[in-house]
Each structure stands twice: as C-alpha cells, then as structure tokens.
C-alpha positions in Angstrom: 16.7 -101.0 57.7 15.1 -103.7 55.5 11.4 -103.7 55.1 9.6 -106.8 53.7 7.4 -106.1 50.7 4.8 -108.8 49.9 4.4 -109.3 46.1 1.1 -110.6 44.7 1.1 -113.6 42.4 0.4 -111.6 39.2 3.5 -109.4 39.8 6.0 -112.1 40.8 7.0 -112.5 37.2 8.8 -109.1 37.7 10.5 -110.2 40.9 12.1 -113.4 39.6 9.3 -115.4 41.3 9.8 -114.0 44.8 6.7 -113.5 46.9 8.6 -111.3 49.3 11.4 -108.8 48.6 13.3 -106.5 50.9 13.5 -102.8 50.4 15.4 -100.0 52.3 14.1 -96.7 53.3 12.5 -94.5 55.9 9.0 -94.2 54.2 6.8 -96.4 52.1 7.7 -94.5 49.0 11.5 -94.9 49.6 11.1 -98.6 50.2 9.0 -99.0 47.0 11.6 -96.9 45.1 14.3 -99.2 46.3 12.4 -102.3 45.4 11.6 -101.0 41.9 15.3 -100.2 41.5 16.0 -103.8 42.2 13.2 -105.0 39.9 12.8 -102.2 37.2 9.9 -103.9 35.4 7.9 -103.7 38.6 7.9 -99.9 38.5 5.6 -99.5 35.5 3.1 -101.9 37.1 3.0 -100.0 40.4 3.5 -96.3 39.5 2.0 -93.8 37.2 4.7 -91.1 37.3 5.5 -90.7 40.9 2.2 -91.8 42.3 0.8 -95.3 42.9 -1.6 -96.4 40.1 -5.3 -96.1 41.0 -5.8 -99.9 40.8 -2.9 -100.8 43.1 -3.5 -100.8 46.8 -0.6 -100.6 49.2 -0.9 -101.5 52.9 1.5 -101.0 55.7 0.8 -103.6 58.4 -2.8 -104.1 57.2 -3.5 -100.4 57.0 -4.2 -98.7 53.6 -1.5 -96.0 53.1 -4.2 -93.8 51.5 -5.6 -93.3 55.0 -2.1 -92.7 56.5 0.4 -90.4 54.9 0.4 -92.2 51.5 3.9 -92.7 50.1 5.3 -90.4 52.9 4.1 -92.9 55.6 7.1 -93.7 57.8 8.2 -97.2 58.3 10.1 -98.9 61.1 11.9 -102.2 61.7 9.6 -105.1 61.5 7.0 -103.4 59.3 5.5 -105.1 56.3 4.3 -103.6 53.1 1.7 -105.5 51.0 0.9 -104.7 47.4 -2.6 -105.7 46.5 -4.0 -105.1 43.0 -7.6 -104.1 42.9 -10.1 -106.7 41.7 -13.0 -105.7 39.5 -15.9 -107.5 38.0 -19.1 -109.0 39.0 
C-alpha cells in the first residue's frame, strides 16, 4: 500500500521539489526506508544511523510517532506521514 509522506520546504531540494512523495511499507520506518531509497540524499537529513535525528519530528495522522511505537508504528491505507523539522531560536 502507498502512504503519502509530506515533505517540508527545506527538504524538497532532495525530493526533486515534490511536497508529497509516496512510500510503501507496513510501518512508519518501512515507509521512510522506501522513500529514502527513492531519494537517497534525504536519508542523511532524516536519520542518524537507524534512528530519526533528534531535531526531526515525524507525525502519523497528526500524532507524534514518539508517543506511539516510533518507527515501528503500523500504517494503513489512507494514512499520512508528515516530516517536520524542529524549529529553535527565540
């Protein structure tokens, strides 16, 4: 099943300008692995080893995956994953 992944503006340079890309998988991690196989430059921006970087927030249908099962969170048809870089400053 294809899951839509929303790409934030600063990372679209790595997805040929696409604001949404489709990934395949049964979990958030599998979908993101598929997306980063399609767009390899995106992987180094999202992952530190096999974990999501600290400053990258990932949401499944508006819920932070850190409060679900993280990368093992199951996905189903119609779900949407959003990648949101953390914003700092003041």
